[in-house]
C-alpha positions in Angstrom: 0.0 0.0 0.0 2.8 2.4 1.0 4.7 1.5 -2.2 1.6 2.2 -4.3 1.0 5.5 -2.6 4.6 6.5 -3.2 4.3 5.7 -6.9 1.2 7.8 -7.2 2.9 10.7 -5.5 5.8 10.5 -7.9 3.5 10.3 -10.9 1.6 13.4 -9.9 4.9 15.2 -9.2 6.2 14.9 -12.8 3.8 17.2 -14.6 4.3 19.9 -12.0 8.0 19.7 -12.3 7.8 19.8 -16.1 5.5 22.9 -16.0 7.9 24.7 -13.6 10.8 24.0 -15.8 9.4 26.4 -18.4 8.7 29.3 -16.1 11.1 32.3 -16.3 11.0 35.9 -15.4 11.9 37.0 -18.9 12.5 35.5 -22.3 15.3 37.7 -23.7 16.5 37.8 -27.3 19.8 39.6 -28.0 19.8 40.7 -31.7 23.2 42.2 -32.4 24.0 44.2 -35.6 27.2 43.2 -37.4 26.7 45.2 -40.6 29.8 46.4 -42.4 29.1 50.0 -41.5 30.8 49.2 -38.3 34.5 48.6 -38.3 36.2 45.6 -36.8 37.3 47.5 -33.7 33.7 48.6 -33.0 32.5 45.0 -33.4 35.2 43.7 -31.1 34.3 46.1 -28.4 30.6 45.4 -28.9 31.2 41.6 -28.6 33.4 42.1 -25.5 30.7 44.3 -24.0 28.1 41.5 -24.2 30.6 38.9 -22.9 31.4 41.2 -19.9 27.9 42.2 -19.2 26.6 38.7 -19.1 29.1 37.8 -16.4 28.9 41.1 -14.4 27.6 40.9 -10.9 24.9 43.5 -11.6 23.4 41.2 -14.3 23.6 38.2 -12.0 21.9 40.1 -9.2 19.1 41.2 -11.5 18.5 37.6 -12.5 18.5 36.4 -8.9 16.1 39.2 -7.8 13.3 38.1 -10.1 10.3 36.3 -9.0 11.5 32.9 -10.3 15.2 33.9 -10.1 15.9 32.8 -13.7 15.6 33.9 -17.3 15.8 32.3 -20.7 18.1 33.9 -23.2 19.3 33.5 -26.8 21.6 35.5 -29.1 22.1 36.1 -32.8 23.8 38.5 -35.2 22.2 40.2 -38.1 22.8 42.7 -40.9 21.0 42.4 -44.3 19.6 39.1 -42.9 20.1 37.0 -39.8 23.3 35.0 -39.7 22.1 31.5 -38.9 25.6 30.4 -37.9 25.7 33.0 -35.1 22.6 31.8 -33.2 23.2 30.7 -29.7 20.3 28.5 -28.7 18.0 29.3 -25.8 19.5 28.7 -22.4 18.4 29.1 -18.8 20.5 31.5 -16.7 20.0 31.1 -13.0 23.5 31.2 -11.6 26.8 32.9 -12.3 28.0 29.6 -13.8 25.1 29.5 -16.2 25.9 33.1 -17.3 29.6 32.2 -17.8 28.7 29.2 -19.9 26.5 31.4 -22.2 29.2 34.1 -22.4 31.8 31.4 -23.2 29.8 30.2 -26.2 29.7 33.8 -27.5 33.4 34.3 -26.9 34.2 31.2 -28.9 32.5 32.6 -32.1 34.4 34.5 -34.7 33.1 37.9 -35.8 31.5 37.8 -39.3 30.2 40.9 -41.1 27.5 41.2 -43.7 26.1 43.9 -46.0 23.0 46.1 -45.5 20.6 46.5 -42.6 17.4 44.6 -42.0 16.0 45.5 -38.6 12.7 43.9 -39.8 14.5 40.5 -40.3 16.0 40.7 -36.8 12.6 41.4 -35.2 10.9 38.8 -37.3 13.4 36.1 -36.4 13.4 37.1 -32.7 9.6 37.0 -32.5 9.5 33.5 -34.1 12.1 32.1 -31.8 10.2 33.5 -28.8 6.9 32.1 -29.8 8.4 28.6 -30.5 10.8 28.2 -27.6 8.5 26.4 -25.1 9.3 28.8 -22.2 6.7 30.7 -20.2 8.1 34.1 -19.5 6.4 36.8 -17.5 7.9 39.2 -20.0 9.1 38.6 -23.6 11.8 41.0 -24.9 13.7 41.5 -28.1 16.8 43.6 -27.6 17.9 45.1 -31.0 21.2 46.9 -31.4 22.0 48.7 -34.6 23.8 51.6 -36.2 21.5 52.6 -39.0 17.9 52.5 -40.4 16.3 49.5 -42.1 17.2 49.5 -45.8 16.5 46.0 -47.1 13.8 43.4 -46.6 10.3 44.1 -45.2 9.6 47.6 -43.8 10.4 47.8 -40.1 7.0 49.1 -38.8 4.8 46.1 -39.8 7.4 43.7 -38.4 7.5 45.7 -35.1 3.7 45.9 -34.9 3.3 42.1 -35.5 5.7 41.4 -32.6 3.9 43.8 -30.3 0.6 42.1 -31.1 2.2 38.8 -29.9 2.9 40.5 -26.5 6.6 41.1 -27.2 8.5 44.1 -26.0 11.2 45.6 -28.2 14.0 47.7 -26.8 16.9 49.3 -28.8 20.5 50.2 -28.5 21.2 52.9 -31.0 24.9 52.9 -32.0 25.6 56.6 -32.9 29.3 56.5 -33.3 29.2 58.2 -36.7 26.4 59.8 -38.8 23.8 57.2 -39.6 21.9 59.1 -42.4 18.9 59.6 -40.1 17.9 63.3 -40.2 16.4 63.3 -36.7 19.0 61.0 -35.1 19.1 57.3 -34.9 17.8 57.2 -31.4 14.6 59.0 -32.5 14.3 56.6 -35.5 14.5 53.7 -33.1 12.0 55.4 -30.8 9.5 56.0 -33.5 10.0 53.0 -35.8 11.6 50.1 -33.9 10.8 49.9 -30.2 7.4 49.3 -28.6 5.5 47.6 -25.8 5.1 48.5 -22.1 8.3 50.1 -20.7 10.2 49.9 -24.0 13.2 52.2 -24.3 16.2 53.2 -26.5 19.7 53.7 -25.1 22.1 55.7 -27.4 25.8 55.0 -27.6 27.9 57.9 -28.8 31.4 56.8 -28.0 33.1 53.4 -28.4 34.3 53.5 -24.8 30.6 53.6 -23.7 29.7 50.3 -25.2 30.4 48.1 -22.1 28.5 50.3 -19.7 25.5 50.8 -22.0 25.2 47.0 -22.8 25.4 46.1 -19.1 22.8 48.8 -18.2 20.5 47.6 -20.9 20.6 44.0 -19.8 20.0 44.8 -16.2 17.0 47.0 -17.1 15.6 44.3 -19.3 16.0 41.5 -16.7 14.6 43.6 -13.9 11.8 45.1 -15.9 12.8 48.7 -15.1 12.8 51.6 -17.5 15.5 54.2 -17.7 14.6 57.8 -16.7 13.9 60.0 -19.7 16.5 62.7 -19.9 14.9 64.5 -22.8 11.2 64.7 -23.6 10.3 65.0 -27.3 7.9 67.8 -28.2 4.5 66.5 -29.1 4.4 68.5 -32.3 7.8 67.3 -33.4 7.4 65.2 -36.7 7.7 61.5 -36.5 10.8 59.9 -38.0 10.3 58.6 -41.6 10.4 54.8 -41.0 11.2 54.3 -44.7 14.2 56.7 -44.8 16.7 53.9 -45.0 15.0 52.3 -48.0 14.8 55.7 -49.8 18.5 56.5 -49.1 19.5 53.1 -50.6 17.4 53.7 -53.7 18.9 57.1 -54.1 22.4 55.6 -53.9 21.5 53.0 -56.6 20.0 55.7 -58.8 23.2 57.7 -58.9 
């Protein structure tokens, strides 16, 4: 009788454990720009920024302080399209060792560049991998870094809106190390055309030495669910950025 009771208890425990295995505070996609408009030094510093941020104590503390104390994370690089060879599959981060294991996978990869800029491809790929990953996150976030406007593939606004409809938040890291061709500033382009969802934000990077701090700050905010304080409020009457400016600039270049 006791043996039968023990078996029944074990059987009922299995589904509960399986369900709990998929629960995380946030499902986080890191979508990192590796277009050729960035030089190798910038890409190296960017890569080292992510490797360092993933292992920083501030990031580990943010993970531990969540309701479940763990997150699910994946990483890929993109330019004119998503580089399939760059994808680091979804992994649970719960401890410093978990974070180091993920960072080590990133450190082992070579840096490969591509032509053009398709933010829409990055968002679309990120949204699909979130909806298909099997985790149950309280928040679902795509973190897009980039140094220019969308100029190939689908327009960025419909891709963003489709992700938002699926309950996904999109944040941005606007790399403003050199002129991007956006008349109102790349951070404003990202604000108007790329990011969206509750608490979404853009962090600008103006100097190469600011990469590491900006990346760490961004990851901590995304894991903790906080939003940075707005330093500048845009005027309501200020015109919205043209979300097709990148495509138009590229067409003008081809027409020369």
